C-alpha positions in Angstrom: 20.7 -11.6 85.0 20.5 -13.5 81.8 21.9 -11.9 78.6 19.6 -12.0 75.5 20.7 -14.7 73.2 22.7 -13.3 70.0 21.9 -15.1 66.6 24.7 -16.9 65.2 26.6 -15.8 62.1 25.5 -19.1 60.3 21.8 -18.3 60.8 22.3 -14.7 59.5 23.9 -15.9 56.5 21.1 -18.5 55.8 18.6 -15.7 56.3 20.2 -13.6 53.7 20.2 -16.3 51.1 16.5 -17.2 51.7 15.7 -13.5 51.0 17.4 -13.6 47.8 15.5 -16.7 46.8 12.2 -15.2 47.8 12.9 -12.1 45.7 13.6 -14.3 42.6 10.8 -16.8 43.1 8.9 -15.6 39.8 11.6 -16.9 37.6 15.4 -17.4 37.0 17.5 -14.4 37.2 18.4 -12.9 33.8 21.5 -10.7 33.2 20.3 -7.5 31.7 23.4 -7.4 29.5 22.7 -10.9 28.0 21.4 -10.9 24.5 17.8 -12.1 24.2 15.3 -12.4 21.2 12.5 -10.0 21.1 9.2 -11.2 22.5 7.2 -10.4 19.3 9.6 -12.2 17.0 9.7 -15.2 19.3 5.9 -15.2 19.5 5.4 -15.0 15.8 7.9 -17.9 15.1 6.6 -20.1 17.8 3.1 -19.6 16.4 4.2 -20.5 12.8 6.0 -23.6 14.0 3.1 -24.7 16.3 0.7 -26.9 14.4 -1.8 -26.7 17.2 -2.3 -23.0 16.9 -5.0 -21.0 15.0 -4.3 -20.6 11.2 -1.9 -17.8 10.4 -2.2 -15.5 7.4 1.0 -15.2 5.4 -0.6 -13.3 2.6 -4.0 -11.3 2.7 -6.0 -10.0 -0.3 -5.3 -6.5 -1.5 -7.6 -3.8 -3.0 -7.8 -4.5 -6.7 -9.4 -3.3 -10.0 -11.3 -4.9 -12.9 -9.8 -3.6 -16.2 -12.1 -3.8 -19.0 -13.1 -7.6 -19.3 -10.0 -8.7 -17.3 -11.1 -9.8 -13.8 -9.4 -8.7 -10.6 -7.4 -11.4 -9.0 -7.3 -12.0 -5.2 -4.7 -14.1 -3.4 -4.6 -15.4 0.1 -2.0 -17.8 1.8 -2.2 -19.2 5.4 -0.3 -21.6 7.5 -2.0 -24.4 9.6 -5.3 -24.1 7.6 -7.4 -27.1 6.7 -9.8 -25.0 4.6 -9.3 -21.6 2.9 -11.9 -19.8 1.0 -13.2 -16.3 -0.1 -16.5 -14.6 0.9 -17.6 -11.6 -1.1 -20.1 -9.3 0.5 -21.1 -12.1 3.0 -21.7 -14.7 0.3 -19.7 -17.9 0.5 -20.5 -19.2 -3.0 -17.3 -17.7 -4.5 -15.3 -20.0 -6.8 -11.8 -20.4 -5.2 -8.9 -22.3 -6.6 -6.6 -23.8 -3.9 -3.1 -25.2 -3.7 -1.2 -26.7 -0.7 2.3 -27.7 0.1 4.8 -28.3 3.1 7.5 -25.7 3.4 10.7 -27.7 3.0 12.6 -25.3 5.3 10.5 -25.6 8.4 7.9 -28.4 7.6 5.0 -26.0 8.0 1.9 -26.8 5.9 0.9 -23.8 3.6 -2.3 -23.4 1.8 -2.7 -20.8 -0.9 -6.3 -19.7 -2.5 -7.1 -17.6 -5.3 -10.3 -16.1 -6.8 -11.3 -14.0 -9.8 -13.7 -11.2 -9.4 -15.5 -10.4 -12.8 -16.9 -7.1 -14.1 -20.3 -8.5 -13.9 -19.9 -9.5 -10.2 -19.0 -5.9 -9.3 -21.6 -4.2 -11.6 -24.5 -6.5 -10.4 -23.8 -5.7 -6.7 -26.3 -3.1 -5.4 -25.1 -2.8 -1.8 -24.6 0.6 -0.1 -20.8 -0.1 0.2 -18.3 -1.1 -2.3 -17.8 -4.6 -3.3 -15.6 -6.3 -0.8 -14.1 -9.7 -0.2 -12.4 -11.5 2.7 -10.3 -14.6 2.9 -11.2 -17.1 5.7 -8.8 -19.7 7.1 -10.2 -22.6 9.1 -8.7 -25.3 11.2 -9.9 -27.7 14.1 -8.7 -24.9 16.5 -10.9 -22.3 14.9 -11.1 -19.8 12.0 -9.7 -16.3 11.2 -10.8 -13.7 8.7 -8.4 -11.5 6.7 -8.6 -7.8 6.0 -11.2 -6.7 3.5 -10.3 -6.1 -0.2 -12.2 -3.6 -2.2 -12.8 -4.2 -5.8 -13.6 -1.4 -8.3 -14.1 -1.4 -12.1 -11.4 0.8 -13.5 -12.2 3.3 -16.2 -11.5 6.8 -17.5 -13.9 9.2 -19.3 -12.9 10.6 -22.5 -13.2 14.5 -21.9 -10.8 16.4 -20.0 -12.4 18.6 -17.2 -10.1 21.5 -18.3 -7.9 21.6 -21.5 -4.7 23.7 -21.6 -5.0 26.8 -23.8 -2.4 28.1 -26.1 -0.6 31.3 -24.8 1.9 34.0 -25.5 4.4 35.1 -22.9 7.0 37.6 -22.9 10.6 36.4 -22.4 11.5 36.3 -18.7 7.9 36.2 -17.6 5.9 33.4 -16.2 2.8 31.4 -17.5 0.8 28.6 -16.7 -0.9 25.9 -18.8 -3.8 24.3 -16.7 -4.9 20.7 -17.2 -7.6 18.9 -15.3 -7.8 15.3 -16.4 -10.9 13.3 -17.3 -12.7 11.5 -14.2 -11.3 8.1 -13.7 -10.9 5.1 -11.2 -8.2 4.9 -10.1 -7.5 8.6 -10.3 -5.2 9.2 -13.4 -1.8 10.7 -13.2 -0.7 13.5 -15.3 2.4 14.0 -17.3 3.3 16.4 -20.2 4.8 16.1 -23.7 6.9 18.8 -25.0 6.7 18.4 -28.8 6.5 14.6 -29.2 8.9 13.9 -26.2 8.2 13.6 -22.6 8.8 16.8 -20.8 12.1 17.1 -18.8 11.3 19.6 -15.9 14.1 22.0 -15.0 14.5 25.0 -12.9 12.2 27.1 -15.3 9.7 24.6 -16.5 7.9 22.2 -13.9 4.6 20.4 -13.3 2.7 21.3 -10.2 1.2 18.7 -7.7 -2.2 19.3 -9.3 -0.8 18.6 -12.8 -0.5 22.1 -14.3 2.5 23.1 -16.4 4.4 26.2 -14.9 6.9 28.2 -16.8 8.6 30.4 -14.2 10.9 32.6 -16.5 10.1 32.1 -20.2 13.1 31.4 -22.5 13.3 31.4 -26.3 13.7 27.4 -26.3 10.4 27.2 -24.3 8.5 28.0 -27.4 6.8 24.6 -28.3 3.7 22.5 -28.3 2.7 21.1 -25.0 0.3 18.1 -24.6 -1.2 17.1 -21.2 -1.5 13.3 -20.9 -3.7 11.5 -18.3 -3.3 7.7 -17.7 -4.5 5.0 -15.2 -4.6 1.3 -15.6 -7.7 1.5 -17.7 -6.8 4.1 -20.3 -4.7 6.9 -21.5 -6.0 10.2 -22.8 -4.2 13.1 -24.6 -5.5 16.6 -24.5 -5.2 18.8 -27.7 -1.8 20.4 -27.8 -1.4 23.9 -26.5 1.1 26.1 -28.2 3.4 28.4 -26.1 5.1 31.3 -27.9 7.9 33.2 -26.0 8.5 36.7 -27.6 11.1 39.3 -26.7 10.8 43.1 -26.1 11.0 45.4 -29.2 13.2 48.4 -28.3 12.5 51.5 -30.2 15.3 54.2 -30.3 14.6 57.8 -30.9 16.8 59.4 -33.5 
């Protein structure tokens, strides 16, 4: 009776290597321990150096304020753009100054754009939303739009919502001078003067996150005039000084 034919050793070895080749058919084998550049970094750099790609924003306009009669300045910068311009509230007729150059380090063509938003432009806008502008970069491959930048008119009213009041406090006790600043855009920050000098907070005297002055354990040296100051990019307001008088206990002895 004939015996079944046993595959030769050479055929088995050939089949083994064919199996390995089939397993790695999607790409070359990579050593997991070999250093490789991150996909995101490589992708961004390749796009920047690829002149056939869509434009890429290198700088986008940021939220800004019109201060008195000084306009808000919006800036935008893009690579691979043939046109760069601003639209405000959907209108394209926004005057834009442009400048372009070639980056000497990588040979990439860069275009910059800048526009001024005046107080009249913001105040004459009657839309439901706030005054917003976007930057558009265009090339033969297509166009992209930047993030929106909101423009407000900065101001601060003259009257404090709550003025600090003078007070007397017994030594070792606590007291509070409340201060609520005038309404303003952007919201004003608060700081205090002790006498004529900026207050230096310590373990006993500090300013709360709401802007109120807190004296934890009153000391003799805390007797002074305290002034609440509110300030933003549009104005600075000073409340009327409040006097804090620290007094000690009077001990009466019986004879």
